C-alpha positions in Angstrom: 5.6 -39.4 -27.3 5.8 -41.9 -30.0 6.7 -45.6 -29.9 5.7 -47.8 -27.0 3.8 -51.1 -26.8 0.8 -50.9 -29.1 -2.4 -52.8 -28.2 -3.7 -55.4 -30.5 -7.2 -54.7 -29.5 -9.1 -51.9 -27.7 -12.7 -52.5 -26.6 -14.9 -50.0 -24.9 -17.5 -51.5 -22.4 -20.1 -48.5 -22.3 -22.2 -50.0 -19.5 -19.3 -50.6 -17.0 -17.5 -47.5 -18.3 -14.3 -49.3 -18.8 -11.7 -49.6 -21.7 -10.2 -52.9 -22.2 -6.7 -53.1 -23.8 -5.2 -56.4 -25.1 -1.6 -56.7 -26.0 0.5 -59.5 -27.6 1.2 -62.4 -25.3 -2.1 -62.3 -23.8 -1.6 -59.2 -21.6 -5.1 -57.7 -20.9 -6.0 -54.7 -18.9 -9.2 -52.8 -18.0 -9.2 -49.3 -17.1 -12.0 -47.1 -15.9 -13.2 -44.3 -17.9 -12.7 -42.1 -14.8 -9.1 -43.4 -14.4 -8.3 -42.3 -18.0 -10.2 -39.0 -17.6 -8.2 -37.9 -14.6 -5.0 -38.9 -16.2 -5.7 -37.4 -19.6 -2.5 -36.1 -21.2 -4.0 -32.7 -22.0 -3.0 -29.2 -20.9 -6.4 -29.0 -19.0 -5.1 -31.8 -16.7 -1.4 -31.6 -16.8 -1.2 -27.7 -16.9 1.6 -26.1 -18.9 4.6 -27.4 -16.9 5.7 -29.7 -14.0 3.7 -28.7 -10.7 1.0 -27.1 -12.6 -1.3 -30.3 -12.8 -4.9 -29.7 -12.1 -6.6 -32.1 -9.8 -9.8 -33.5 -11.5 -12.7 -33.9 -9.2 -16.2 -35.4 -9.6 -15.4 -37.7 -12.7 -16.8 -41.0 -11.0 -19.5 -41.2 -13.5 -17.6 -40.0 -16.8 -17.8 -42.3 -19.8 -16.1 -42.5 -23.2 -18.4 -41.6 -26.2 -15.7 -42.0 -29.0 -12.2 -43.5 -29.5 -10.5 -42.0 -32.6 -7.2 -43.3 -34.1 -4.5 -40.7 -34.5 -2.0 -42.0 -37.0 0.0 -45.1 -35.9 0.9 -43.7 -32.4 -2.0 -42.8 -30.4 -5.7 -42.5 -29.8 -8.0 -39.6 -28.9 -10.5 -40.5 -26.4 -13.8 -38.3 -26.4 -15.1 -38.2 -23.0 -19.0 -37.7 -22.4 -18.2 -34.6 -20.0 -17.0 -32.8 -23.3 -13.2 -33.4 -22.7 -11.4 -34.4 -25.9 -8.1 -32.6 -26.1 -5.7 -35.4 -24.8 -3.9 -37.6 -27.2 -3.0 -41.0 -25.5 0.2 -42.3 -27.1 0.7 -46.1 -27.1 3.4 -45.6 -24.7 1.3 -43.5 -22.2 -1.6 -46.0 -22.4 0.7 -48.9 -21.6 2.1 -46.9 -18.5 -1.4 -46.3 -17.4 -2.0 -50.0 -17.6 1.1 -51.1 -15.8 1.2 -48.4 -13.3 -2.5 -48.4 -12.3 -2.3 -49.3 -8.7 0.2 -46.6 -7.7 -1.3 -43.9 -10.0 -4.8 -44.6 -8.8 -3.7 -44.5 -5.1 -1.9 -41.3 -5.7 -5.0 -39.7 -7.3 -7.2 -40.9 -4.2 -4.5 -39.4 -1.9 -4.4 -36.1 -3.6 -8.4 -36.0 -3.6 -8.3 -36.6 0.1 -5.6 -33.9 0.7 -7.7 -31.4 -1.3 -10.8 -32.3 0.5 -12.5 -33.2 -2.8 -14.5 -36.0 -4.0 -14.8 -38.4 -7.0 -18.6 -38.0 -6.9 -19.8 -34.8 -8.6 -22.9 -34.9 -6.4 -20.7 -34.7 -3.1 -19.2 -31.6 -1.7 -16.6 -32.1 1.0 -16.2 -29.6 3.9 -13.2 -30.1 6.1 -13.4 -28.7 9.5 -9.9 -29.4 10.7 -8.6 -27.5 13.7 
């Protein structure tokens, strides 16, 4: 994935665990580190093909420890849980910004359907039927 709208500035807010992206024309987005971690474009998250995605659970408190540029097309986000294999292209980052509401709701729905939690200290036991 090359191309895409390139941010003019990227700022990591470590305390609030948010990544701020600024684009030409004043567009500005803040994405949580958790959101970026659960939508990492890595094989660990996406699997090796459509339908093989791996639901990421317990990532509520994850942060980013480093942002590394990759050529002129992407950044590598290094998460403090050790995950560092996804390259976030400019196109994908912009999609994550503009599709935040629907993607986040989809993630929450998938967690609920799996009986899983965002909180690593919570185990969910479903006793349906």
